[in-house]
C-alpha positions as CSV (number, residue, x, y, z in Angstrom):
1,M,151.9,10.8,32.2
2,P,150.5,9.1,35.6
3,N,148.9,11.6,37.8
4,R,152.2,11.7,40.3
5,R,153.7,13.3,37.5
6,K,151.2,15.9,36.4
7,T,150.6,16.7,40.7
8,I,154.7,17.8,40.4
9,V,154.5,19.5,37.3
10,S,151.7,21.5,38.3
11,C,153.2,22.1,41.7
12,L,157.1,22.9,40.2
13,R,154.8,25.4,37.3
14,T,152.7,27.0,39.4
15,G,155.7,28.1,41.7
16,Q,153.9,26.3,44.9
17,I,157.4,24.6,44.8
18,T,160.5,26.1,44.2
19,C,164.4,25.3,43.4
20,K,167.1,26.8,43.9
21,K,169.5,24.3,43.5
22,S,170.3,22.7,40.3
23,E,168.8,19.4,41.2
24,C,165.9,19.3,43.8
25,M,164.0,16.3,45.4
26,V,160.4,16.5,45.5
27,L,157.7,14.0,46.4
28,A,154.7,14.1,44.4
29,G,151.8,12.0,45.1
30,D,148.3,11.2,43.7
31,I,145.4,9.9,46.7
32,G,142.7,7.7,45.1
33,G,140.2,6.0,47.0
34,T,141.5,2.5,46.0
35,H,145.7,3.5,45.7
36,T,148.2,6.0,46.9
37,R,150.7,6.6,44.4
38,L,153.9,8.7,45.2
39,G,157.2,9.4,43.3
40,L,160.1,11.0,44.0
41,F,160.9,13.5,41.6
42,A,164.1,15.5,40.6
43,A,163.6,18.9,38.9
44,A,164.8,19.4,35.6
45,E,164.6,22.1,32.9
46,E,161.5,20.9,30.7
47,K,160.1,18.9,33.1
48,P,160.6,16.4,36.5
49,R,162.5,13.1,35.9
50,Q,161.4,10.6,38.0
51,K,163.8,9.0,40.2
52,E,161.4,6.5,42.5
53,E,157.3,5.6,42.1
54,E,155.5,3.0,44.7
55,T,151.9,2.2,44.6
56,F,149.9,2.0,48.1
57,S,146.6,0.3,49.0
58,S,144.7,3.9,50.6
59,E,141.8,1.2,51.7
60,T,144.6,-0.6,54.3
61,E,146.5,2.7,55.2
62,K,145.2,5.0,58.1
63,G,146.3,7.8,56.2
64,L,148.2,9.6,54.2
65,E,151.1,10.3,56.5
66,E,151.6,6.7,57.2
67,I,152.0,6.0,53.5
68,V,154.3,8.6,53.0
69,E,156.9,7.4,56.1
70,R,156.8,3.6,54.6
71,F,157.9,5.2,51.3
72,L,160.6,7.2,53.0
73,A,161.8,4.1,55.0
74,K,162.6,2.9,51.2
75,H,163.4,5.4,48.7
76,D,165.9,8.1,50.6
77,G,166.7,11.6,49.5
78,D,167.1,15.1,50.0
79,I,163.8,16.0,49.8
80,T,163.0,19.9,48.9
81,G,159.0,19.9,49.2
82,A,156.0,17.7,48.8
83,C,152.8,18.0,46.6
84,F,150.1,15.9,46.7
85,G,146.7,15.9,44.4
86,N,143.4,14.9,45.4
87,A,139.9,14.4,44.0
88,G,138.3,17.3,45.9
89,P,138.3,20.8,47.0
90,V,141.3,22.2,49.0
91,E,140.9,24.7,51.2
92,E,143.7,26.3,53.2
93,G,146.4,23.8,53.2
94,R,143.4,21.2,53.8
95,T,141.4,18.2,51.4
96,K,139.3,15.2,52.3
97,T,139.5,12.5,50.6
98,T,135.7,11.6,48.6
99,N,136.6,7.3,49.1
100,L,138.1,7.7,52.4
101,P,137.6,8.7,55.8
102,W,141.3,10.8,55.7
103,E,142.0,14.2,56.3
104,V,144.8,15.5,54.6
105,V,147.0,18.6,56.4
106,G,149.4,20.1,54.6
107,G,151.4,21.8,57.4
108,A,150.6,18.8,59.3
109,I,153.1,16.7,56.9
110,Q,155.1,19.9,56.5
111,K,156.4,19.6,60.3
112,R,156.3,15.8,60.9
113,F,158.7,14.9,57.7
114,G,160.9,18.4,58.3
115,F,160.2,19.7,54.9
116,A,160.2,23.4,53.6
117,R,157.5,23.2,52.3
118,V,154.1,21.1,51.3
119,R,151.6,21.6,49.1
120,L,147.9,19.8,48.3
121,I,146.3,20.7,45.1
122,N,143.5,19.5,43.2
123,D,143.7,16.1,41.1
124,V,142.2,18.0,38.2
125,A,144.0,21.4,38.3
126,A,147.0,19.1,38.5
127,T,145.9,17.6,35.4
128,I,145.2,20.7,33.5
129,R,148.2,22.4,34.1
130,A,150.1,19.5,33.2
131,V,148.9,19.3,29.9
132,P,151.4,22.0,28.1
133,L,154.3,19.8,29.0
134,L,152.9,16.2,27.4
135,T,155.3,15.3,24.3
136,H,153.1,13.8,21.4
137,E,154.2,10.1,22.7
138,E,152.2,11.2,25.9
139,L,149.0,12.2,24.3
140,F,146.1,10.3,22.8
141,R,142.9,10.8,21.1
142,A,139.5,10.5,23.2
143,E,137.6,9.2,20.5
144,K,134.4,10.7,20.6
145,R,132.4,7.7,19.2
146,C,133.1,5.8,22.1
147,F,131.3,7.6,24.2
148,H,128.3,7.6,21.9
149,E,127.8,3.8,21.3
150,R,128.0,3.7,25.6
151,F,125.3,6.0,25.7
152,W,123.4,5.9,22.8
153,G,124.1,2.5,20.8
154,S,126.1,2.4,17.3
155,S,123.5,3.7,15.6
156,L,124.9,7.7,16.0
């Protein structure tokens, strides 16, 4: 499951983004040092359904707000809220990217785009909260042997 889906699942499950309509749209993003991935999701009973998705080069952009603006110019919808995952701590609705000179402020994004709610979440926390929603097909086994071979050779 791509990180942006983990982010939106996490926000919906924890009540950080709530939907009162039978179907609402949420913008979710995974902010990365190389790429920023955005997706538009419709809330559903078990887990969100992806409607749109796009990947942007983080290195060539000034910040997340510019990326959101470009995404929304192509993908229109009645967006209820937004949730963005970022590597690093989130404090008081703010986060700094670890590999980029960006500061992301949830309130600024909310005001600029008129979203009812914007939440920022640590990307690892988003992943952990989404694990219970993964289907059998979305799971894979992390082989212990690969770790040993890489760091200590195949003799273990």
